[in-house]
KEKOL-898316 format. One record per residue (C-alpha): residue in one letter; z, y, x. Coordinates in steps of 0.5 Angstrom, whole numbers, padded with zeros to 4 digits, always signed. Layout:
REM residues N
aZYX;...
This chain:
REM residues 501
m+0058-0019-0011;l+0056-0012-0012;f+0057-0007-0007;n+0060-0002-0012;s+0065-0007-0014;t+0073-0007-0013;i+0073-0013-0011;f+0068-0013-0005;i+0070-0006-0003;f+0078-0008-0003;g+0078-0015-0002;f+0072-0019+0001;l+0069-0014+0006;p+0076-0012+0009;v+0077-0019+0009;v+0071-0021+0012;l+0071-0015+0017;l+0078-0017+0020;i+0077-0024+0021;y+0070-0022+0024;w+0073-0017+0029;g+0079-0021+0030;l+0074-0027+0033;h+0071-0022+0037;r+0077-0019+0039;a+0079-0025+0042;k+0073-0027+0045;k+0071-0032+0041;s+0064-0028+0039;q+0060-0034+0037;a+0065-0036+0032;a+0065-0029+0030;l+0057-0030+0028;s+0058-0037+0025;f+0063-0034+0021;l+0058-0029+0018;v+0054-0036+0015;p+0060-0039+0010;a+0062-0032+0008;s+0055-0030+0006;l+0054-0036+0002;v+0061-0034-0001;f+0058-0027-0003;y+0052-0031-0006;a+0057-0036-0010;y+0060-0031-0013;w+0055-0029-0017;n+0053-0036-0020;p+0056-0042-0015;p+0051-0048-0017;f+0045-0043-0014;v+0048-0043-0007;l+0045-0050-0007;l+0038-0047-0008;l+0039-0042-0003;i+0042-0048+0002;g+0037-0052+0000;s+0031-0047+0002;i+0034-0045+0008;l+0035-0053+0011;f+0027-0054+0008;n+0024-0047+0012;f+0029-0049+0018;i+0025-0055+0019;c+0018-0053+0017;g+0019-0047+0022;n+0020-0052+0028;y+0015-0057+0025;i+0010-0051+0025;a+0012-0048+0033;n+0011-0056+0035;g+0004-0055+0034;a+0002-0062+0031;g-0002-0060+0024;n+0002-0053+0024;r-0004-0050+0020;t-0004-0055+0014;a+0004-0055+0015;l+0004-0047+0015;a+0000-0047+0008;a+0005-0053+0004;a+0011-0050+0006;i+0008-0042+0004;t+0006-0046-0002;i+0012-0050-0004;n+0016-0043-0003;l+0012-0039-0008;a+0012-0045-0013;l+0019-0045-0013;l+0019-0037-0013;c+0014-0038-0019;w+0017-0043-0023;f+0024-0039-0023;k+0021-0032-0024;y+0014-0033-0028;a+0014-0040-0031;a+0017-0037-0037;m+0012-0031-0037;l+0006-0035-0036;a+0008-0040-0042;e+0009-0034-0047;t+0002-0031-0045;i-0001-0039-0046;n+0002-0039-0053;v+0000-0032-0055;t-0007-0033-0052;t-0008-0041-0054;g-0004-0042-0060;t+0000-0047-0057;a+0008-0048-0056;l+0009-0049-0049;n+0017-0049-0047;p+0019-0049-0040;g+0026-0049-0043;n+0032-0043-0041;i+0030-0042-0034;f+0036-0038-0030;l+0033-0033-0025;p+0037-0034-0018;l+0039-0027-0015;g+0035-0025-0009;v+0030-0031-0010;s+0024-0026-0008;f+0028-0023-0003;f+0030-0029+0001;t+0023-0033+0000;f+0020-0027+0003;h+0024-0027+0009;q+0023-0034+0010;i+0015-0034+0009;t+0015-0028+0014;y+0019-0033+0019;l+0014-0038+0018;i+0008-0034+0019;d+0011-0030+0025;v+0013-0037+0028;y+0006-0040+0027;k+0003-0034+0030;g+0008-0034+0036;k+0010-0027+0034;i+0018-0031+0035;s+0020-0037+0038;p+0024-0042+0033;a+0031-0039+0032;g+0037-0044+0033;f+0040-0046+0026;r+0046-0042+0026;n+0041-0036+0027;y+0036-0038+0022;a+0041-0039+0017;l+0045-0032+0018;y+0037-0029+0018;v+0036-0031+0011;g+0043-0031+0008;f+0046-0025+0012;f+0050-0022+0006;p+0048-0014+0007;q+0041-0015+0006;l+0041-0022+0001;i+0040-0020-0006;a+0036-0014-0005;g+0033-0013+0001;p+0031-0010+0006;i+0025-0015+0007;v+0027-0016+0015;r+0023-0019+0020;a+0026-0025+0024;w+0024-0021+0030;e+0028-0015+0028;i+0034-0018+0027;v+0035-0025+0031;p+0035-0022+0037;q+0041-0018+0035;f+0045-0024+0034;e+0043-0028+0040;n+0045-0022+0045;f+0050-0019+0041;t+0052-0012+0044;g+0056-0009+0037;r+0062-0009+0041;e+0060-0004+0046;k+0059+0001+0040;f+0064-0001+0036;w+0068+0006+0033;r+0061+0009+0033;n+0058+0004+0029;m+0064+0003+0024;a+0064+0011+0023;l+0057+0011+0021;g+0057+0005+0017;t+0063+0008+0013;g+0059+0014+0012;f+0053+0010+0010;f+0057+0006+0005;i+0061+0012+0002;v+0054+0016+0001;g+0051+0010-0002;l+0057+0008-0007;f+0056+0016-0009;k+0049+0016-0010;k+0050+0009-0014;v+0056+0010-0018;f+0056+0018-0020;i+0049+0020-0019;a+0045+0014-0021;d+0050+0011-0027;t+0050+0017-0030;l+0043+0019-0030;a+0043+0012-0034;l+0047+0014-0040;y+0041+0019-0041;a+0035+0014-0039;a+0038+0008-0043;p+0038+0011-0050;v+0030+0014-0050;f+0028+0007-0047;e+0032+0003-0052;m+0029+0008-0058;a+0022+0006-0055;k+0024-0002-0056;q+0027-0001-0063;g+0021+0003-0066;k+0025+0009-0068;p+0021+0016-0067;i+0021+0020-0060;t+0020+0027-0059;f+0017+0031-0053;f+0024+0033-0050;d+0027+0026-0051;g+0021+0022-0048;w+0021+0027-0042;s+0028+0027-0042;g+0029+0019-0041;a+0022+0018-0037;l+0025+0024-0031;a+0033+0021-0032;y+0030+0014-0031;t+0026+0016-0024;f+0032+0019-0021;q+0036+0014-0024;l+0032+0009-0020;y+0031+0013-0014;f+0039+0014-0013;d+0041+0007-0015;f+0035+0004-0009;s+0038+0009-0005;g+0045+0008-0005;y+0044+0001-0004;s+0040+0001+0002;d+0045+0006+0005;m+0051+0001+0003;a+0046-0005+0006;i+0045-0001+0013;g+0053+0001+0013;i+0056-0006+0012;a+0051-0008+0017;l+0053-0003+0022;m+0060-0005+0021;l+0059-0012+0023;g+0055-0009+0029;f+0048-0009+0027;v+0042-0005+0025;l+0037-0006+0020;p+0030-0003+0019;i+0030+0003+0014;n+0028+0002+0007;f+0028+0009+0004;l+0026+0015+0006;s+0026+0021+0002;p+0020+0019-0002;y+0020+0024-0007;k+0019+0030-0002;s+0012+0026-0002;t+0005+0030-0002;s+0001+0024-0004;i+0002+0017-0007;i+0000+0014+0000;e+0006+0018+0003;f+0010+0016-0002;w+0009+0008-0001;r+0010+0010+0006;r+0017+0012+0005;w+0019+0008-0002;h+0021+0001+0000;i+0018+0001+0006;t+0019-0006+0008;m+0016-0009+0002;s+0010-0004+0003;r+0010-0007+0010;f+0010-0014+0008;f+0005-0013+0003;r+0001-0009+0008;d+0001-0014+0014;y+0002-0021+0009;l-0004-0020+0004;y-0008-0013+0005;i-0010-0014+0012;p-0011-0022+0011;l-0016-0019+0005;g-0020-0015+0010;g-0015-0009+0010;n-0020-0002+0011;h-0025-0006+0014;g-0032-0007+0011;p-0035-0002+0005;a-0031+0003+0001;s-0031-0002-0004;h-0028-0007-0001;k-0022-0003+0001;i-0021-0001-0006;f-0021-0008-0008;n-0016-0010-0003;l-0011-0005-0005;t-0012-0006-0012;v-0011-0013-0012;t-0005-0012-0007;m-0001-0007-0011;f-0003-0012-0017;l+0001-0017-0014;a+0006-0012-0012;g+0007-0010-0018;l+0008-0017-0021;w+0013-0019-0015;h+0018-0014-0018;g+0018-0017-0025;a+0016-0022-0029;g+0012-0018-0034;w+0005-0015-0035;t+0008-0008-0035;f+0010-0009-0028;a+0003-0012-0026;a+0000-0006-0030;w+0005-0001-0026;g+0003-0005-0020;l-0005-0004-0022;l-0004+0004-0023;h-0002+0005-0017;g-0007+0001-0014;v-0012+0006-0018;y-0008+0012-0015;l-0008+0009-0008;a-0016+0008-0008;i-0016+0015-0011;n-0012+0018-0006;h-0016+0015+0000;i-0023+0017-0004;f-0021+0024-0004;t-0018+0024+0003;t-0024+0021+0006;w-0028+0027+0002;r-0024+0032+0004;e-0025+0030+0012;k-0032+0031+0011;h-0032+0037+0007;w-0026+0040+0008;a-0024+0039+0015;n-0022+0046+0017;v-0018+0047+0011;n-0010+0046+0013;m-0007+0042+0008;h-0001+0043+0011;a-0001+0050+0008;t+0004+0051+0002;v-0001+0053-0003;y-0004+0046-0002;k+0003+0042-0001;i+0006+0045-0008;p+0001+0042-0013;a+0000+0036-0009;h+0008+0034-0009;i+0007+0036-0017;l+0002+0032-0018;t+0005+0026-0014;i+0011+0026-0018;l+0008+0027-0025;a+0004+0020-0022;v+0010+0017-0020;v+0014+0019-0027;l+0008+0016-0031;g+0008+0010-0027;w+0016+0009-0028;v+0015+0009-0035;l+0011+0003-0035;f+0016+0000-0030;r+0022+0001-0035;a+0019+0000-0042;e+0020-0007-0045;n+0014-0008-0047;f+0007-0004-0047;d+0008-0002-0054;s+0015+0002-0052;a+0011+0005-0046;m+0006+0008-0051;r+0011+0011-0055;i+0014+0015-0050;f+0007+0016-0047;k+0006+0019-0053;a+0012+0023-0054;m+0011+0026-0047;s+0004+0028-0049;g+0007+0032-0055;a+0004+0028-0061;e+0010+0026-0064;g+0013+0033-0064;m+0017+0038-0060;t+0024+0039-0062;l+0029+0042-0057;p+0037+0041-0056;r+0041+0044-0061;r+0045+0047-0056;f+0039+0050-0052;s+0036+0053-0059;e+0042+0056-0060;w+0044+0060-0054;v+0037+0063-0053;g+0037+0065-0060;t+0031+0062-0065;d+0030+0068-0069;g+0024+0064-0073;w+0020+0064-0066;l+0021+0057-0065;h+0019+0055-0072;a+0013+0059-0071;a+0011+0055-0065;g+0012+0049-0068;i+0018+0047-0065;g+0024+0045-0069;e+0032+0045-0067;r+0033+0037-0067;w+0035+0033-0062;i+0036+0025-0063;a+0037+0021-0056;t+0041+0024-0051;s+0043+0032-0050;s+0042+0038-0046;a+0046+0035-0040;a+0040+0030-0038;f+0036+0036-0036;f+0042+0038-0032;w+0043+0032-0029;v+0035+0031-0028;g+0035+0038-0025;t+0041+0037-0020;a+0038+0030-0018;y+0031+0033-0016;i+0034+0039-0012;l+0038+0034-0008;c+0031+0030-0007;l+0028+0035-0004;t+0033+0039+0000;l+0037+0034+0003;p+0036+0030+0009;a+0035+0022+0008;s+0041+0019+0010;v+0038+0015+0016;e+0036+0022+0018;y+0042+0025+0017;f+0046+0019+0020;g+0041+0019+0026;l+0038+0012+0025;s+0031+0015+0024;e+0025+0016+0028;s+0026+0023+0029;q+0032+0023+0032;s+0032+0031+0032;k+0034+0031+0025;c+0040+0028+0026;k+0046+0032+0023;f+0052+0028+0024;t+0057+0029+0028;l+0065+0026+0028;n+0070+0032+0026;k+0074+0034+0021;r+0070+0037+0016;t+0065+0031+0016;a+0071+0027+0014;i+0074+0031+0009;a+0067+0031+0006;l+0066+0023+0006;g+0073+0023+0004;a+0072+0027-0003;l+0065+0023-0004;a+0069+0017-0003;v+0074+0019-0008;i+0069+0022-0013;a+0065+0015-0013;l+0072+0011-0013;f+0074+0015-0020;s+0067+0014-0022;m+0067+0006-0022;q+0070+0005-0028;r+0063+0003-0031;i+0060-0002-0026;s+0053-0004-0026;e+0048-0008-0022;f+0043-0005-0018;l+0037-0005-0021;y+0033-0008-0016;f+0038-0014-0017;q+0033-0016-0023;f+0027-0017-0018;
């Protein structure tokens, strides 16, 4: 079930809220919390009913393992075995076909794992449970009761595409529920988050998809792509993914708030970054935190010589890339960002040694640093989106100008060519989209740079001074207008991009 679908907005969510808060009002808070477990299973089963059995089985298995590990009897071995089984399950569903194809290509064999259907959200609920097992083993959290554990894993606002929540962040909220105390405030904030997220997804992200998809499809089919085609497609996807994932994150936080819970921040204006290090502190924050705490630090983190740190970064980002998708282009994307981060850290160390007195926050440094960061991110997203390496290379080649430079016909007519465009070797042909792509890309970029992150606007960020949200008629009218625009834009329902990961 999609957050941006009619059945969810006008059916599932209102019914869940009515029953849930009705039970609370009847002073049956424990029954209300218990109700969220089957409601979450229904939400998941709507997509593909048989796979709800996989989710239930995974919850039961890890709940038992968590209790066994907490008892202390052979817990280290039990932890290793439980993590191995979780990862084996994830690898089977997500990577078996990819590995079989790779082996077949390199060895000439004919391995056939069959038609493996990827369960929705398997990466997210697997990672949730791995964090739980490790945190129980380390004593960071006591084993949860079965209801609270099942709700932690299956809580529908974050079940499909995150955020990756740690048990100590949400289970205490189940155990000591205080949502009734701020009911109206939470409902107002939650509704605001949801409307803003819906608008980002259906009006901005889905519109940008109309300009990104044709370019990448042309690359997949081997059709010629020129300079402006390549850049329009790459930039359109860059901002499509931004508003798609930002929209999902807002909607997830909003739904949780409507139910009286606070999810961790997962998205904080990453395209305002002036370095790749800062980008990863702002983009998919809970995933970055997961790989930092459960992979990068155990590998050695920042300890040891610089070469070890670079190696740890590269391995971590390579695996983070593979986590996003069963394809070597995802691995290459992760490896590329590992290289980016290594270069960034090397430069930071050098700067602290040689440019210690230089104010790097000055505009003269921040603007080029920001532009360089965005360009690096855009190039990475091409690998992330492309169907294969051949498609990615076609787009890279087009972006370099090697395939020629053609302007939108309307643009060339508007500026008046008078022969000078032809003299410069620039044609007047347009292949994939239209000049409207640049309007949407430009508008999206301005919005990214000028507007506060939703968690800042609604006052959930650590910097509460940036909160701009107030409950008044002007805010209600603005949110109402966004809601109307979003609802009328729901004619082309599409999945969130992170659903495939």
